[in-house]
Steps between C-alpha positions, in 0.01 A plus 500: 500500500813483711429156645716217361196272480331739254805501272520122527134468398554741211803296384312170527202646313727635225680165471170310479364737235818484293510120530136474395554721198809298404306174530210631292734637233684167478179298474355736240817485292499119509134484400547738208809308388314168511209639300740651249674165455165327450395758242833461319456123478145538369614750239783268397261206459268722295797604283590135438139414413467794261830416328378143450177628347686741272728216387193291418349786301829550314491136390137535389570822309805357325291198392224730378755716319633199312147391408407847374824520303425164339146606412622832360761324290237263361262786432752720320639215292164407350 
């Protein structure tokens, strides 16, 4: 353990291991970030679609409400 070559090999091995872990961590972080961005965009498109459907149903319900009010008015007047 007193040979300089042994300490050099230990240093090179430690540097390679640390570099590999850094590379893997960076790649994993980028992958998770990309998937998160994709999920966010899909959720946003779903939100837009659902809001459009709710707006359509609001229009239908308001039309139905007016029709029921008209029928009720006719029924109670006679």
